Steps between C-alpha positions, in 0.01 A plus 500: 500500500545428869320166472731392217804586709360347820435164333820475297664187636754444652626862488210647696530237769873558539443876524234454769724262696790746484275785621371282783850398611612864480209607719588232753861620495378849586286350778807313623680827563196680643405226748850358560404156369793254529673425171434128541124563523518720190681223310252241625214721381644595160679179393188310387384801300833532323526126431152489350570811294778307327290184468214691339720593205430153359125583477408166658141516626578285806752757624242777472243294690736413785621860515138615536460262794820634657370855458192409703731435795669836445154656480401356838811636672469840331132527588591444866740793485245724324167404656630376835647836601307806607725723286688298237817638344470637148774266376300201628198620305712529185639150554147366547378670181791368295443147632140529377619635161753218471240238593259627233782505247609146583151353537395617154827391335400140407203620296714753315784251447263236357366754250849569362 
């Protein structure tokens, strides 16, 4: 059941993006991140969430590449600190979930 929901495109991707942006919003208030930095961080995710509604494989592939950049920055906050914040760990985990979801999307879309 969970696998069918996790790979239901584009709804699952939009849900994961909204959870990720919500987690970053919580982190914004915890760590006093400037609003401009929050917008700079979340804008590409939101734009791609709307682009992915068309189920174009190229959008999924470029979004997976963009998520690798997010992964690198999140891994610095999780593995580069002696005691990482719990919210940073959640953000890191959801970036990994979103990457798996997006990376496997072209195969699932082609089979439709």
